[in-house]
C-alpha positions in Angstrom: -59.6 62.7 77.9 -56.0 61.3 77.3 -55.0 58.4 75.1 -53.3 57.0 77.8 -53.7 56.9 81.5 -51.4 56.2 84.4 -53.6 54.3 87.2 -53.2 54.5 90.9 -51.2 51.4 90.8 -48.7 52.8 88.2 -49.6 50.9 85.3 -50.5 52.8 81.8 -53.9 51.9 80.4 -56.1 53.0 77.6 -57.6 56.4 78.4 -61.3 55.4 77.8 -60.7 53.5 81.2 -60.7 57.0 83.4 -60.7 56.7 86.8 -63.2 54.3 87.1 -62.2 51.1 89.0 -64.7 48.7 87.6 -63.7 50.1 84.1 -60.3 49.5 85.1 -60.7 45.8 86.1 -63.0 45.4 82.9 -59.6 46.6 81.0 -57.0 44.9 82.6 -59.2 41.3 83.1 -61.5 41.1 80.1 -61.5 43.5 77.3 -59.3 42.4 74.4 -58.8 38.8 75.8 -60.0 36.0 73.8 -63.5 34.8 74.5 -65.0 31.7 73.0 -68.1 29.7 73.7 -72.0 30.4 72.5 -73.1 31.0 75.6 -70.1 33.8 76.4 -70.5 35.2 72.8 -74.4 35.4 73.0 -74.3 37.3 76.1 -71.5 39.7 74.8 -73.9 40.0 71.4 -76.8 40.9 73.6 -75.3 43.4 75.9 -73.4 45.3 72.9 -76.9 45.5 71.6 -78.0 46.9 75.1 -75.5 49.4 74.9 -75.9 50.9 71.5 -76.6 54.5 72.3 -75.5 54.3 75.9 -71.8 54.1 77.1 -70.2 50.8 78.3 -69.8 51.7 81.8 -73.6 51.6 82.0 -74.1 48.4 80.7 -71.1 47.3 83.0 -72.5 48.2 85.9 -75.9 46.6 85.3 -74.2 43.2 83.7 -75.1 41.8 87.6 -78.2 42.4 87.3 -78.9 41.3 83.2 -77.4 38.1 84.2 -79.9 37.6 86.6 -82.6 38.4 84.6 -82.1 36.9 81.4 -81.3 33.6 83.0 -77.3 33.7 83.0 -77.6 34.3 79.2 -78.4 30.7 78.4 -80.0 30.8 75.2 -81.9 27.9 75.7 -83.6 29.7 78.9 -83.6 33.1 76.8 -85.4 31.7 74.1 -88.1 30.3 76.3 -88.9 33.7 77.3 -92.9 34.6 76.7 -94.7 38.1 76.7 -95.0 37.8 80.6 -91.4 37.6 80.7 -91.2 41.0 78.2 -93.3 42.8 81.0 -91.4 41.7 84.1 -88.1 42.8 82.2 -90.0 45.9 81.0 -90.6 47.1 84.5 -86.7 45.9 86.2 -84.9 49.1 86.7 -81.6 47.3 87.1 -81.6 46.6 83.1 -82.2 49.0 79.9 -85.6 49.0 79.5 -85.9 49.0 76.0 -88.8 46.7 74.2 -87.1 46.2 71.0 -83.3 45.5 72.5 -85.3 42.9 74.7 -87.2 41.3 72.0 -84.1 41.2 69.9 -82.2 39.7 72.5 -85.1 36.9 73.1 -85.3 36.5 69.4 -81.3 36.2 69.2 -81.6 33.3 71.7 -83.7 31.5 69.7 -81.5 31.8 66.5 -78.3 30.6 68.8 -80.5 27.6 70.0 -81.2 26.3 66.2 -77.5 26.3 65.7 -75.1 23.4 66.4 -73.4 23.5 69.5 -70.0 26.0 69.0 -71.4 27.0 65.5 -72.2 30.7 66.9 -68.5 30.7 68.1 -66.9 29.4 64.9 -69.0 32.0 62.9 -68.2 34.8 64.8 -64.3 34.4 65.0 -64.5 33.3 61.2 -64.2 37.1 60.6 -61.2 37.7 63.1 -58.8 39.2 61.4 -55.1 37.9 61.4 -53.5 39.8 64.6 -51.4 43.0 63.5 -48.3 43.0 63.8 -46.9 45.4 66.9 -45.6 48.0 64.7 -49.6 48.6 63.4 -50.9 48.6 66.9 -52.7 51.6 67.5 -51.0 54.9 68.9 -54.0 57.0 69.6 -58.0 56.7 70.0 -58.1 58.6 66.5 -56.0 55.4 65.0 -59.0 52.8 66.5 -61.5 52.4 63.6 -65.3 52.5 64.6 -66.3 49.7 61.8 -63.8 47.7 59.9 -64.5 45.6 56.5 -64.7 42.4 58.8 -67.2 44.0 61.2 -69.4 45.0 58.1 -69.2 41.4 57.0 -69.9 40.2 60.6 -72.9 42.5 61.0 -74.4 41.4 57.2 -74.0 37.6 58.0 -75.7 37.8 61.1 -78.6 40.2 60.0 -78.9 37.6 57.1 -79.5 35.0 59.3 -82.0 36.9 61.2 -80.2 38.5 64.3 -80.9 42.2 65.5 -79.2 44.9 67.3 -75.8 43.7 65.5 -74.8 46.6 63.3 -71.1 47.1 62.2 -70.5 49.5 65.0 -71.9 46.9 67.7 -70.0 44.4 66.1 -66.7 46.0 66.2 -67.2 46.7 69.7 -67.8 43.0 70.3 -64.8 42.3 68.3 -62.5 44.3 70.6 -64.2 43.3 73.9 -64.0 39.3 73.0 -60.3 39.7 71.6 -60.9 39.0 68.0 -59.0 42.3 67.1 -56.6 44.1 70.1 -56.9 47.6 69.9 -55.1 48.3 73.3 -52.8 51.5 72.3 -48.9 51.1 72.2 -47.8 52.1 75.6 -50.8 50.2 77.3 -49.6 47.7 79.8 -52.0 45.5 78.1 -50.6 45.9 74.6 -47.7 43.5 75.5 -50.3 40.8 76.7 
């Protein structure tokens, strides 16, 4: 895989996009754009947790079904899930059927519900580093870390509060996708956005 890839539209993109149209759309419209709101960040945290050990495109393709069966990731609705809901989710081939991740999502929803409105958003964004200078933008995949001191600190804070499936690598992926950091490579058409 090349560090940059020219799409069929002639635009240069981060090479992880490959030739997949849905990945291209995700890269152009979502990845690295600032995402705010407790519900939106709870969804992102949940999906990043389900992604652990899998490729993001797998989650992206299953995201509509995840949204359907997890009540749009409304924390109050997910927090009310019971054992019957867990069993319902465990037989749904449209999602990742991992009991530990399902239980973590429900438990995490309960923690979000116990927070004041806007508190999850404020907490997560408090770990966003200052925007990097353009001269410091990554030039190659090798320049993009898997974890940072900020993702370590966010992970540790969330785990201390009782959240699960929020390891440092998972939190750095969330920080990238939610626009807390901008890891579009030099030369990517989104690097200027």
